[in-house]
Each structure stands twice: as structure tokens, then as C-alpha cells.
N, C-alpha and C positions, 0 to 999 in steps of 0.2 A: 044439546043446543049448539047450533052451528054459528060461528061468527065469521064475518067477512071484513077484509080490509076495505076502508072507504075508497071509492073510485076517485081517481084524479079528475079534477074539473076539466070539462071539455073546452079547449081553446079553439074557437072557430077560425080565428085568424091564422094560428099556427097550422091548423089542418089545411086551410086553403093555400097557404104559402108552400107547405110541403107538397101538396098535390100539384101546384104550379111548377115547382122545381123538378119533380119526377116526370111530369109531362114534357118539360123542356129537354130533359136528358134523353127521354125516349125519342123525341123528334130529332135531336142532334144525332143520335145513333142511327136512326132510319135514313137521314140524309147522308150520313157518312157511308153507310152501306150502299146506297144508291150510287153515290159518286164512285166508290171503289169498283162496284160490280158492273156498272154500265158506262159511265162517262170515261173512266180509265180505259176500258176495253175499246171504246170507239176511238179514242185518241191514239192508242197503240196501233189499231187497224189503219188509221189514216197515216201514221208514220211509216208502217210497212209498205203501204201503197205508194207513198211518195218515194220511198227508197227504191222500190221496184221500177218505177218510172225512170228514176235517175240511172239505174243500172242498165236500162234498155237503150239509153241514148249514147251516142259517141262521146267519149270522155272529153273531146275538144269542144263540145257544145257548151255555150254560156249558160244554158238552162241547168246543167248539172250542178254548178255551184249554187244556183238559186234553190234548187230542190234539196241540196244538202243542208242549206240554212233552214229551209222549211222543216226538214226532218228534225234538226236540232231544236227548233222552237216547239214542235209538237211533243218531242220527248221531254222537254223542260216543262211543258204544260201538264203532261201526264204525271211527272214526278211531283209537281206542285199539288195536283189534284189528290194524289196518294197521301201527301203530307196533311192536307186539309181533312181528308177522310179519316185519317188516323187520329187527328186531334178531336174530331167530332165523336169518335167512338169511345164511350166511357170505359169499356173493357180494356182498350189499349192503354188508356191513361192509368188504370189500376195496375196493369201488369208491368208497365214501364217504370212507375214510381214518379213522384213529383219532380225531383231534380232532373231526371232524364227528359221528362215531358216538357218542363220549362226550357231546358236547353234547346230542345227541338223547336219549340215555339219561337224563341228569339232568333233562331237561325234562318227562319223563313225570310226571303227578301221583301223589303218594304221600300218603295220608291221614295227617295229623299231622306230616309232615316237610317241611322246606325243603331242597332239594337243589340244589347249584350246582357249576359247573365252573370251575376256574382253570387256565389253561395257555396255551401259545403255539402258534399255527398252524405255527410253523417247526419243530416237533418232527418228526424223521424216524425212521421205524422201518426196521430192516434188511430185512424181508421180510413178505409177507402173513400168514404164520403167526404171527409176533410180534404183528402188529396184532390178529388174531383172538383170540389168547390173552390179551393185555392187556385187550381189551374184555370177554372172558368173566370174567376175574378181577374187573374193576370191577363187572360185572353181579352176580356172586355176592356180592361184598363188600357192595354196596348192599342186596341182598335180605336178607343176614344181619343187617345193621344194622337194617333195618326190622322184622325178625322178633324180634330178641333184645336190641337195645341199650337200649330204653326211652328213647331220646333224641328230639330234635326237629330236628336239623340234620345233614346229610351233605355233606361237601365232597370233590370229586374233583379231584386236582391231577395234572397231567402236566408234568414238567420235564425238562430235559436239562442236563448239565454235562460236564466233561472225563472223567468216569468212566463215563457212560452215560445211559440214559433211565430216569426214575423215575416210577412211578405210585403215588399215595397216595390211599387212601380213608379219611377220618377222620370220626368222629361224636362227638357230645357226650353219649353215653349212659353206661352203667355199665362199659364195658370188657369184656375177655375174662375170664370167671371160669374156674376150674380145669376145670370140666366141658366148656365150649365149647372151651377151648384144648387140653385133653388128649385129647379124643375128636373133637369137631368135626363128625362126620357126613360125608355124601357131599360136601356143598358145599365145605367147607374142603379135603377130600382132593382134589377136582377142581382147586381153585385151586393146590394144591401140585404136582399132576401137570403142569398147564399151565406153571407157572413152570419146573419141572425140564426139561421138554421143550425149552425155548428157552434153557436155561442161565442163567436169571434167579434172583435171590435173592428169597425171599418171607419177610416177617416179619409176625408178629401181636403188637402191643404194646398194653398198657394204660397210658395216660398218667397221670402223677402228678396232673395237674389234672382228670382225669376223661376218659372217652371212650376209644375204641379207634382204633388206626391199623393199617391193612393196607398194607404197602409192598412193591412189586415193583420190583426194580432190574435192568435188563438192561445188563450191561457192554458197552462199545463193542468190546472185543476178546474174542471168543469163544474158549473153550478148544479 
């Protein structure tokens, strides 16, 4: 007589959320590869062309300085595109690790905002998926703060204690109003889905002193 362990009950919502997150990661990776392989090359080609034109002109020409500035702007755009492409590529996040990826994320220029990272290189995540989802939550929380907070500063903190690993994204803006917190749009929904997928707790808080906090806590002992 053969006995079998009972099958775990099928959770349709968990399956659909997992499929949605995997699809989102694949699309991010595809867009990142397109940016790196195509747009970056076009920008670099434009920069070389502008530099060639500048070198063909007499150095006394006023156009030389203008072309040099154009080359600088194109090269800056190419570097920014590379950074965005790297952040979209889940493999790059896995290989760099969470701390390095977050440091690179906050270093990207954001008009009107100062963004900084606080954390310890000793923070260890349980698996690559947790690294990716923490990074995506930070990425979306920063983008949300830039779009909606009307603040000037964003701080990303990564800490660990006896209870687990904690990611906090804090800004000094207006906080979450009822519309943003109650409905939130796709960005906040994706943050919630990612936290749920790794059994982490996600909170959106408006602070008494002003500003918003997004906190994601991953317990050391998973259920």
C-alpha cells in the first residue's frame, strides 16, 4: 500500500500574485537589456559624432564650446541610461547585493531632492528573491516620494536586529493623504504584493513631525 502526503491547498491569489511579480521582473529585465544594448549605443554614437564635428572646426569657433557641452550632456545621458538599465536587470541586483544596489539607487540624481543611504554592509538577506523585492520596494517608494511628497529629502535605511531585516524609506514631505493611502495606484499595490510574497510586513505611515515612512520588515523566522 502506497501512502501520499496530502497536497497543500491551492491558493489562487498567491499563484496570481506570483505570476504577476515574475512577469514584472521579466519585463523589467527586457527593458533594461533594450536600454543597454540599443539606446546606450545610439547615445554614444551621437556623442562621438558631435565630438568629431567639434574637432573639425577651428578651435576659435564659438560652436566648439557649444558642441563640447553637447558631448558632455550626451555622455551624461548615456551613463544615466546605463544606471537605469542596471537597476532594471534583476541579475545585476542579485550579483551586486542589496546594500550596493541601494547605494547605487540613491546616488542617481533627482531634481530638487537630496537622497542618501544609511545602513551596514553586514546586513544579510535570506535569498536572492528577498534582495530583489526589497530593492524594488525601495525603488518604488523613492519614485512615489519624488512624484507626490513635495519634499526635499529622502533617506533609505537598511537595518537588522533580533527580529529581522528592516528597510525604511523616509521623506520630509506632506505624508500619505487619504487618497494616496486608500487607493495608492499600481505602484503601492506592487510594493504590497512583493512584501507579501516574501512574508514581510509593509507599513505606510505619516509622521507627526511631517513626512512619510514606508517600512518593510522581513522576520528572521518565516512562517
